[in-house]
ZADO-516955 format. One record per residue (C-alpha): residue in one letter; z, y, x. Coordinates in nm, 3 decimals, decimal comma, padded with zeros to 5 digits, always signed. Layout:
BEGIN
[rec "a" [Z Y X]]
...
This chain:
BEGIN
[rec "m" [-11,885 +13,894 +14,847]]
[rec "k" [-11,893 +13,967 +15,217]]
[rec "n" [-12,180 +13,827 +15,424]]
[rec "k" [-12,111 +13,507 +15,617]]
[rec "a" [-11,786 +13,431 +15,435]]
[rec "n" [-11,648 +13,093 +15,536]]
[rec "i" [-11,565 +12,880 +15,236]]
[rec "v" [-11,414 +12,533 +15,248]]
[rec "l" [-11,479 +12,341 +14,929]]
[rec "g" [-11,285 +12,028 +14,837]]
[rec "v" [-11,449 +11,796 +14,584]]
[rec "t" [-11,245 +11,525 +14,408]]
[rec "g" [-11,339 +11,238 +14,180]]
[rec "s" [-11,457 +11,388 +13,852]]
[rec "v" [-11,772 +11,394 +13,645]]
[rec "a" [-11,759 +11,772 +13,700]]
[rec "a" [-11,862 +11,713 +14,064]]
[rec "f" [-12,217 +11,813 +13,970]]
[rec "k" [-12,083 +12,163 +13,902]]
[rec "a" [-11,953 +12,170 +14,258]]
[rec "a" [-12,312 +12,130 +14,379]]
[rec "e" [-12,413 +12,428 +14,164]]
[rec "l" [-12,122 +12,629 +14,306]]
[rec "v" [-12,223 +12,545 +14,665]]
[rec "s" [-12,583 +12,641 +14,593]]
[rec "q" [-12,476 +12,983 +14,465]]
[rec "l" [-12,236 +13,044 +14,754]]
[rec "v" [-12,508 +12,964 +15,007]]
[rec "k" [-12,750 +13,197 +14,828]]
[rec "d" [-12,487 +13,472 +14,854]]
[rec "g" [-12,479 +13,427 +15,233]]
[rec "s" [-12,164 +13,220 +15,273]]
[rec "e" [-12,118 +12,926 +15,507]]
[rec "v" [-11,973 +12,634 +15,314]]
[rec "d" [-11,797 +12,327 +15,454]]
[rec "v" [-11,756 +12,048 +15,200]]
[rec "i" [-11,476 +11,789 +15,205]]
[rec "m" [-11,510 +11,499 +14,965]]
[rec "t" [-11,249 +11,245 +14,862]]
[rec "n" [-11,354 +10,881 +14,846]]
[rec "a" [-11,351 +10,898 +14,465]]
[rec "a" [-11,580 +11,204 +14,472]]
[rec "t" [-11,849 +11,006 +14,655]]
[rec "k" [-11,865 +10,774 +14,353]]
[rec "f" [-11,983 +11,063 +14,136]]
[rec "i" [-12,214 +11,252 +14,373]]
[rec "s" [-12,364 +11,173 +14,712]]
[rec "p" [-12,250 +11,355 +15,028]]
[rec "l" [-12,623 +11,391 +15,103]]
[rec "t" [-12,650 +11,637 +14,812]]
[rec "f" [-12,400 +11,875 +14,972]]
[rec "h" [-12,551 +11,826 +15,317]]
[rec "s" [-12,891 +11,925 +15,179]]
[rec "l" [-12,745 +12,238 +15,019]]
[rec "t" [-12,527 +12,355 +15,307]]
[rec "k" [-12,724 +12,220 +15,606]]
[rec "r" [-12,382 +12,131 +15,743]]
[rec "k" [-12,186 +11,810 +15,793]]
[rec "v" [-11,998 +11,682 +15,488]]
[rec "y" [-11,649 +11,551 +15,566]]
[rec "t" [-11,517 +11,239 +15,397]]
[rec "d" [-11,300 +11,059 +15,654]]
[rec "m" [-11,045 +11,241 +15,867]]
[rec "f" [-11,028 +10,972 +16,135]]
[rec "d" [-11,404 +10,954 +16,183]]
[rec "e" [-11,415 +11,326 +16,251]]
[rec "i" [-11,144 +11,354 +16,513]]
[rec "v" [-11,324 +11,098 +16,731]]
[rec "f" [-11,617 +11,335 +16,787]]
[rec "e" [-11,478 +11,684 +16,771]]
[rec "d" [-11,162 +11,887 +16,786]]
[rec "t" [-10,884 +11,818 +16,541]]
[rec "r" [-11,105 +11,876 +16,240]]
[rec "h" [-10,837 +11,923 +15,978]]
[rec "i" [-10,697 +12,214 +16,185]]
[rec "s" [-11,028 +12,374 +16,281]]
[rec "l" [-11,160 +12,370 +15,925]]
[rec "a" [-10,835 +12,520 +15,798]]
[rec "q" [-10,847 +12,797 +16,058]]
[rec "r" [-11,213 +12,882 +16,005]]
[rec "a" [-11,187 +12,924 +15,626]]
[rec "d" [-11,160 +13,260 +15,452]]
[rec "v" [-11,094 +13,092 +15,118]]
[rec "f" [-11,023 +12,729 +15,031]]
[rec "v" [-11,152 +12,603 +14,695]]
[rec "v" [-11,084 +12,269 +14,528]]
[rec "a" [-11,343 +12,217 +14,255]]
[rec "p" [-11,318 +11,997 +14,063]]
[rec "a" [-10,946 +11,936 +14,117]]
[rec "s" [-10,811 +11,614 +13,968]]
[rec "a" [-10,452 +11,553 +13,858]]
[rec "n" [-10,419 +11,333 +14,166]]
[rec "i" [-10,500 +11,604 +14,423]]
[rec "i" [-10,283 +11,859 +14,238]]
[rec "g" [-09,993 +11,615 +14,252]]
[rec "k" [-10,050 +11,549 +14,622]]
[rec "i" [-10,057 +11,916 +14,717]]
[rec "a" [-09,755 +11,997 +14,499]]
[rec "n" [-09,550 +11,727 +14,666]]
[rec "g" [-09,666 +11,774 +15,025]]
[rec "i" [-09,865 +11,451 +15,047]]
[rec "a" [-10,140 +11,458 +15,312]]
[rec "d" [-10,302 +11,115 +15,322]]
[rec "d" [-10,674 +11,196 +15,336]]
[rec "m" [-10,906 +11,461 +15,480]]
[rec "l" [-10,887 +11,697 +15,181]]
[rec "s" [-10,510 +11,696 +15,128]]
[rec "t" [-10,453 +11,726 +15,503]]
[rec "v" [-10,674 +12,034 +15,542]]
[rec "v" [-10,510 +12,197 +15,239]]
[rec "m" [-10,170 +12,145 +15,401]]
[rec "a" [-10,293 +12,305 +15,724]]
[rec "t" [-10,453 +12,616 +15,571]]
[rec "a" [-10,295 +12,959 +15,543]]
[rec "v" [-10,577 +13,122 +15,345]]
[rec "p" [-10,588 +13,163 +14,965]]
[rec "v" [-10,633 +12,828 +14,789]]
[rec "i" [-10,814 +12,827 +14,455]]
[rec "i" [-10,768 +12,516 +14,241]]
[rec "c" [-11,016 +12,452 +13,959]]
[rec "s" [-10,862 +12,186 +13,736]]
[rec "a" [-11,080 +11,925 +13,565]]
[rec "m" [-10,942 +11,625 +13,379]]
[rec "n" [-10,880 +11,469 +13,039]]
[rec "t" [-10,690 +11,692 +12,795]]
[rec "a" [-10,396 +11,453 +12,769]]
[rec "m" [-10,367 +11,441 +13,148]]
[rec "y" [-10,387 +11,820 +13,177]]
[rec "e" [-10,115 +11,870 +12,915]]
[rec "n" [-09,889 +11,601 +13,065]]
[rec "p" [-09,558 +11,769 +13,154]]
[rec "i" [-09,571 +11,623 +13,505]]
[rec "v" [-09,914 +11,778 +13,573]]
[rec "q" [-09,803 +12,109 +13,421]]
[rec "a" [-09,489 +12,105 +13,635]]
[rec "n" [-09,701 +12,047 +13,947]]
[rec "i" [-09,929 +12,337 +13,849]]
[rec "a" [-09,630 +12,566 +13,788]]
[rec "k" [-09,483 +12,464 +14,123]]
[rec "l" [-09,805 +12,545 +14,309]]
[rec "k" [-09,842 +12,878 +14,128]]
[rec "s" [-09,494 +12,970 +14,244]]
[rec "f" [-09,614 +12,914 +14,602]]
[rec "g" [-09,910 +13,148 +14,551]]
[rec "y" [-10,186 +12,896 +14,480]]
[rec "i" [-10,453 +13,040 +14,251]]
[rec "f" [-10,558 +12,838 +13,947]]
[rec "v" [-10,879 +12,871 +13,751]]
[rec "d" [-10,788 +12,701 +13,425]]
[rec "p" [-11,020 +12,447 +13,262]]
[rec "k" [-11,207 +12,537 +12,946]]
[rec "e" [-11,225 +12,366 +12,608]]
[rec "a" [-11,532 +12,147 +12,565]]
[rec "r" [-11,646 +11,795 +12,484]]
[rec "l" [-11,523 +11,587 +12,775]]
[rec "a" [-11,685 +11,287 +12,942]]
[rec "c" [-11,448 +11,054 +12,755]]
[rec "g" [-11,578 +11,190 +12,424]]
[rec "d" [-11,265 +11,390 +12,339]]
[rec "v" [-11,289 +11,759 +12,258]]
[rec "g" [-11,019 +11,971 +12,422]]
[rec "k" [-10,907 +12,166 +12,726]]
[rec "g" [-10,998 +11,995 +13,049]]
[rec "a" [-11,357 +12,075 +13,146]]
[rec "m" [-11,393 +12,260 +13,476]]
[rec "a" [-11,447 +12,635 +13,438]]
[rec "d" [-11,798 +12,778 +13,456]]
[rec "v" [-11,938 +12,838 +13,804]]
[rec "q" [-11,949 +13,216 +13,753]]
[rec "v" [-11,577 +13,223 +13,670]]
[rec "i" [-11,502 +13,035 +13,991]]
[rec "l" [-11,728 +13,268 +14,191]]
[rec "n" [-11,538 +13,565 +14,052]]
[rec "a" [-11,209 +13,412 +14,165]]
[rec "i" [-11,349 +13,349 +14,513]]
[rec "k" [-11,474 +13,708 +14,541]]
[rec "a" [-11,133 +13,838 +14,438]]
[rec "a" [-10,956 +13,620 +14,694]]
[rec "l" [-11,171 +13,721 +14,993]]
[rec "p" [-10,987 +13,968 +15,220]]
[rec "s" [-11,272 +14,219 +15,228]]
[rec "a" [-11,396 +14,170 +14,874]]
[rec "a" [-11,538 +14,482 +14,716]]
[rec "p" [-11,306 +14,548 +14,420]]
[rec "s" [-11,567 +14,707 +14,198]]
[rec "a" [-11,797 +14,405 +14,231]]
[rec "v" [-11,549 +14,159 +14,084]]
[rec "t" [-11,524 +14,070 +13,717]]
[rec "l" [-11,192 +13,898 +13,664]]
[rec "q" [-11,085 +13,664 +13,391]]
[rec "p" [-10,784 +13,759 +13,177]]
[rec "r" [-10,450 +13,607 +13,275]]
[rec "h" [-10,572 +13,473 +13,609]]
[rec "e" [-10,642 +13,770 +13,833]]
[rec "d" [-10,573 +14,140 +13,827]]
[rec "s" [-10,826 +14,405 +13,740]]
[rec "q" [-10,955 +14,576 +14,050]]
[rec "y" [-10,923 +14,946 +14,126]]
[rec "s" [-11,132 +15,146 +14,365]]
[rec "l" [-10,965 +15,333 +14,651]]
[rec "d" [-11,025 +15,660 +14,468]]
[rec "e" [-10,855 +15,521 +14,156]]
[rec "i" [-10,556 +15,408 +14,359]]
[rec "e" [-10,530 +15,749 +14,521]]
[rec "g" [-10,542 +15,903 +14,174]]
[rec "y" [-10,262 +15,676 +14,052]]
[rec "l" [-10,052 +15,770 +14,353]]
[rec "q" [-10,052 +16,129 +14,228]]
[rec "n" [-09,848 +15,999 +13,935]]
[rec "p" [-09,479 +16,025 +14,034]]
[rec "e" [-09,401 +15,710 +13,835]]
[rec "i" [-09,650 +15,503 +14,035]]
[rec "s" [-09,529 +15,641 +14,367]]
[rec "l" [-09,175 +15,558 +14,259]]
[rec "l" [-09,283 +15,209 +14,153]]
[rec "f" [-09,439 +15,125 +14,490]]
[rec "e" [-09,143 +15,278 +14,674]]
[rec "r" [-08,889 +15,072 +14,480]]
[rec "i" [-09,083 +14,747 +14,511]]
[rec "e" [-09,115 +14,797 +14,887]]
[rec "k" [-08,741 +14,854 +14,901]]
[rec "i" [-08,669 +14,538 +14,697]]
[rec "t" [-08,909 +14,318 +14,894]]
[rec "g" [-08,830 +14,474 +15,229]]
[rec "k" [-09,196 +14,508 +15,327]]
[rec "l" [-09,493 +14,738 +15,281]]
[rec "l" [-09,721 +14,650 +14,993]]
[rec "k" [-10,067 +14,518 +15,071]]
[rec "d" [-10,369 +14,652 +14,884]]
[rec "a" [-10,392 +14,335 +14,671]]
[rec "e" [-10,028 +14,373 +14,573]]
[rec "r" [-10,078 +14,736 +14,475]]
[rec "q" [-10,372 +14,623 +14,262]]
[rec "m" [-10,150 +14,368 +14,092]]
[rec "f" [-09,864 +14,606 +14,012]]
[rec "l" [-10,107 +14,871 +13,890]]
[rec "s" [-10,251 +14,617 +13,646]]
[rec "f" [-09,899 +14,545 +13,515]]
[rec "y" [-09,842 +14,917 +13,458]]
[rec "d" [-10,191 +15,005 +13,334]]
[rec "e" [-10,309 +14,699 +13,141]]
[rec "l" [-09,986 +14,530 +13,031]]
[rec "d" [-09,813 +14,864 +12,958]]
[rec "m" [-09,503 +14,762 +13,151]]
[rec "p" [-09,273 +15,056 +13,235]]
[rec "v" [-09,180 +15,112 +13,598]]
[rec "a" [-08,819 +15,009 +13,536]]
[rec "l" [-08,934 +14,684 +13,373]]
[rec "i" [-09,167 +14,597 +13,663]]
[rec "e" [-08,885 +14,668 +13,907]]
[rec "f" [-08,648 +14,444 +13,708]]
[rec "m" [-08,910 +14,167 +13,694]]
[rec "v" [-08,970 +14,175 +14,070]]
[rec "q" [-08,596 +14,158 +14,139]]
[rec "y" [-08,558 +13,875 +13,886]]
[rec "c" [-08,832 +13,671 +14,056]]
[rec "l" [-08,694 +13,733 +14,404]]
[rec "d" [-08,346 +13,631 +14,291]]
[rec "r" [-08,495 +13,299 +14,187]]
[rec "g" [-08,667 +13,257 +14,523]]
[rec "k" [-09,010 +13,322 +14,371]]
[rec "k" [-09,214 +13,579 +14,556]]
[rec "g" [-09,572 +13,454 +14,520]]
[rec "s" [-09,824 +13,677 +14,345]]
[rec "s" [-09,931 +13,399 +14,110]]
[rec "y" [-09,573 +13,356 +13,989]]
[rec "l" [-09,534 +13,732 +13,937]]
[rec "r" [-09,859 +13,741 +13,737]]
[rec "t" [-09,745 +13,448 +13,521]]
[rec "v" [-09,409 +13,610 +13,444]]
[rec "a" [-09,569 +13,950 +13,370]]
[rec "q" [-09,824 +13,794 +13,134]]
[rec "n" [-09,558 +13,589 +12,959]]
[rec "w" [-09,332 +13,889 +12,907]]
[rec "a" [-09,622 +14,093 +12,772]]
[rec "e" [-09,705 +13,814 +12,525]]
[rec "q" [-09,342 +13,806 +12,415]]
[rec "g" [-09,349 +14,180 +12,343]]
[rec "i" [-09,094 +14,260 +12,612]]
[rec "d" [-09,132 +14,631 +12,676]]
[rec "d" [-08,798 +14,740 +12,823]]
[rec "v" [-08,528 +14,616 +13,057]]
[rec "e" [-08,281 +14,528 +12,781]]
[rec "a" [-08,533 +14,304 +12,607]]
[rec "a" [-08,610 +14,144 +12,943]]
[rec "r" [-08,240 +14,078 +13,010]]
[rec "e" [-08,203 +13,908 +12,674]]
[rec "y" [-08,516 +13,699 +12,730]]
[rec "v" [-08,402 +13,601 +13,080]]
[rec "r" [-08,066 +13,498 +12,939]]
[rec "l" [-08,242 +13,279 +12,683]]
[rec "f" [-08,482 +13,143 +12,943]]
[rec "n" [-08,211 +13,060 +13,192]]
[rec "n" [-07,967 +12,915 +12,940]]
[rec "e" [-08,121 +12,770 +12,626]]
[rec "y" [-08,452 +12,666 +12,784]]
[rec "r" [-08,283 +12,498 +13,077]]
[rec "d" [-08,034 +12,333 +12,841]]
[rec "i" [-08,322 +12,181 +12,643]]
[rec "l" [-08,482 +12,052 +12,962]]
[rec "r" [-08,148 +11,894 +13,054]]
[rec "f" [-08,134 +11,730 +12,710]]
[rec "f" [-08,454 +11,553 +12,817]]
[rec "g" [-08,294 +11,464 +13,149]]
[rec "v" [-08,499 +11,719 +13,346]]
[rec "s" [-08,347 +11,947 +13,607]]
[rec "g" [-08,458 +12,143 +13,911]]
[rec "r" [-08,768 +12,303 +13,761]]
[rec "d" [-08,877 +12,575 +13,517]]
[rec "p" [-09,033 +12,484 +13,184]]
[rec "v" [-09,412 +12,502 +13,176]]
[rec "a" [-09,606 +12,716 +12,928]]
[rec "k" [-09,661 +12,442 +12,669]]
[rec "e" [-09,292 +12,348 +12,674]]
[rec "i" [-09,192 +12,712 +12,635]]
[rec "q" [-09,411 +12,738 +12,323]]
[rec "y" [-09,227 +12,446 +12,163]]
[rec "m" [-08,883 +12,577 +12,259]]
[rec "q" [-08,957 +12,930 +12,139]]
[rec "r" [-09,061 +12,796 +11,800]]
[rec "w" [-08,760 +12,567 +11,769]]
[rec "l" [-08,512 +12,841 +11,859]]
[rec "n" [-08,676 +13,153 +11,716]]
[rec "d" [-08,911 +13,056 +11,432]]
[rec "d" [-08,740 +12,743 +11,300]]
[rec "g" [-08,386 +12,851 +11,387]]
[rec "f" [-08,267 +12,509 +11,504]]
[rec "s" [-07,931 +12,501 +11,678]]
[rec "l" [-07,906 +12,362 +12,030]]
[rec "e" [-07,697 +12,080 +11,885]]
[rec "l" [-07,983 +11,969 +11,659]]
[rec "i" [-08,240 +12,007 +11,937]]
[rec "k" [-08,022 +11,801 +12,168]]
[rec "l" [-08,008 +11,519 +11,914]]
[rec "a" [-08,388 +11,529 +11,871]]
[rec "c" [-08,433 +11,513 +12,251]]
[rec "e" [-08,195 +11,220 +12,280]]
[rec "k" [-08,377 +11,030 +12,005]]
[rec "t" [-08,705 +11,104 +12,182]]
[rec "i" [-08,580 +10,957 +12,510]]
[rec "i" [-08,448 +10,649 +12,327]]
[rec "n" [-08,783 +10,588 +12,154]]
[rec "k" [-09,029 +10,711 +12,417]]
[rec "a" [-08,836 +10,667 +12,742]]
[rec "n" [-08,977 +10,995 +12,880]]
[rec "v" [-09,011 +11,368 +12,812]]
[rec "n" [-09,226 +11,406 +12,503]]
[rec "f" [-09,212 +11,748 +12,338]]
[rec "p" [-09,462 +11,662 +12,059]]
[rec "y" [-09,251 +11,361 +11,957]]
[rec "a" [-08,932 +11,571 +11,950]]
[rec "d" [-09,123 +11,835 +11,754]]
[rec "g" [-09,215 +11,571 +11,495]]
[rec "i" [-08,848 +11,476 +11,456]]
[rec "l" [-08,743 +11,839 +11,412]]
[rec "n" [-09,025 +11,907 +11,163]]
[rec "k" [-08,907 +11,612 +10,955]]
[rec "w" [-08,552 +11,747 +10,956]]
[rec "k" [-08,684 +12,090 +10,861]]
[rec "a" [-08,867 +11,939 +10,563]]
[rec "e" [-08,540 +11,773 +10,460]]
[rec "n" [-08,357 +12,110 +10,490]]
[rec "i" [-08,136 +11,967 +10,765]]
[rec "t" [-07,930 +12,238 +10,933]]
[rec "q" [-07,632 +12,051 +11,080]]
[rec "v" [-07,575 +11,729 +11,269]]
[rec "k" [-07,352 +11,599 +10,990]]
[rec "d" [-07,649 +11,632 +10,752]]
[rec "i" [-07,848 +11,403 +10,980]]
[rec "e" [-07,563 +11,154 +10,990]]
[rec "a" [-07,555 +11,146 +10,611]]
[rec "l" [-07,935 +11,112 +10,593]]
[rec "e" [-07,935 +10,824 +10,840]]
[rec "k" [-07,648 +10,651 +10,663]]
[rec "t" [-07,846 +10,661 +10,337]]
[rec "y" [-08,155 +10,538 +10,520]]
[rec "y" [-07,983 +10,239 +10,676]]
[rec "e" [-07,814 +10,149 +10,348]]
[rec "n" [-08,156 +10,144 +10,182]]
[rec "v" [-08,296 +09,933 +10,465]]
[rec "n" [-08,013 +09,683 +10,427]]
[rec "n" [-08,071 +09,667 +10,052]]
[rec "w" [-08,439 +09,598 +10,109]]
[rec "k" [-08,354 +09,315 +10,347]]
[rec "r" [-08,076 +09,156 +10,133]]
[rec "p" [-08,196 +08,833 +09,960]]
[rec "v" [-08,243 +08,863 +09,586]]
[rec "q" [-07,985 +08,661 +09,394]]
[rec "r" [-08,172 +08,460 +09,128]]
[rec "p" [-07,993 +08,256 +08,858]]
[rec "q" [-07,993 +07,892 +08,957]]
[rec "a" [-08,196 +07,661 +08,736]]
[rec "g" [-08,026 +07,350 +08,594]]
[rec "k" [-08,028 +07,051 +08,825]]
[rec "k" [-08,306 +06,810 +08,748]]
[rec "f" [-08,082 +06,506 +08,692]]
[rec "q" [-07,758 +06,660 +08,579]]
[rec "n" [-07,808 +06,545 +08,213]]
[rec "y" [-07,944 +06,202 +08,302]]
[rec "k" [-07,742 +05,913 +08,154]]
[rec "g" [-07,705 +05,619 +08,386]]
[rec "r" [-07,826 +05,272 +08,274]]
[rec "k" [-07,558 +05,030 +08,142]]
[rec "w" [-07,568 +04,690 +08,308]]
[rec "d" [-07,446 +04,349 +08,165]]
[rec "y" [-07,278 +04,221 +08,477]]
[rec "d" [-07,188 +03,876 +08,323]]
[rec "k" [-07,551 +03,810 +08,245]]
[rec "l" [-07,650 +03,920 +08,592]]
[rec "a" [-07,398 +03,675 +08,740]]
[rec "q" [-07,545 +03,389 +08,532]]
[rec "l" [-07,899 +03,475 +08,644]]
[rec "e" [-07,784 +03,486 +09,004]]
[rec "g" [-07,626 +03,139 +08,966]]
[rec "t" [-07,947 +03,001 +08,816]]
[rec "y" [-08,158 +03,132 +09,106]]
[rec "v" [-07,918 +02,995 +09,363]]
[rec "k" [-07,920 +02,649 +09,197]]
[rec "k" [-08,301 +02,641 +09,190]]
[rec "a" [-08,320 +02,745 +09,551]]
[rec "g" [-08,094 +02,450 +09,645]]
[rec "e" [-08,293 +02,182 +09,466]]
């Protein structure tokens, strides 16, 4: 890392805030100047005094307090930073940034910055996997925001799953990679998040390869601008590490630009996804794009979702439904509709449960489901129908009424009347 790098660190409300103190300590030891911005919730987990003691600098918590004393702080901090880091980053701050909400010091400075922003997620597993949170993350990645994914661990709530903030060293590596004058050879990058780094000599060596020269030339023609060093690093990693042919990289870049996506993070995500899908030529990419643009978007529409791409977890479900399980779109649509009726929101695991049940019943057509449900409701009605029991004989139906001697009764009545008159 360069000496005297200016780092702005945003800390949000999370039990992982103690890791932020460790991160600040290491950055200061490396010679960086660190300005810390804390949300109100963050101050409930760790004291601003802790960060002041580590940085020997003012800790910012209230935007309006600051602009009374100094220049417009949210602008000056944004301009001074070389890299902006949010660690830990809650679902709340991710949602704010993704939707352009600037209602406190941290979100306001993020909106005003033009430097690389690194977001280190930390939250409960269920929150992290929520489709809304994943959609916000995907949206920010498309704008070039850098994400350091959480790791799997035992969380503060007691659950075990993905959601714990990444280790400090992983975050430091991401910061080093994002700094403009970072020394490439000094950076150890994590798979799927950043590109491997190449020395200047290595890049010069690659440029002797006609394919690489052609690759850079074509990408510059497609994008209409000269490639920066970081971009050359990225495309070299696609060619060298992901084994993507030049023609496939060119097709991928054009595909992303056609969709209005030109951020490096989005390109990395697409390249990694295609590599995982075994896409190794343009024809396979065209077929996958057709599937992605048609079937995947159709399934999202079945859930009532439009205007966004599916996130990674959703893609995993859809790939399995379409490719491994072989469900038709008609069946998937019915499962999505039943999910919305029962859950009132997008719930891929619930729809997956419905489809797995149909798979176990060897259901392949909608008419099979109709027959299955008809049988089910008939059985339910039979269970609810009152049992007809033979009626027992009425208690008094064989009783013989008493026979009265009405003449005698009349005589007795006359006798009583006579006595009553005497």
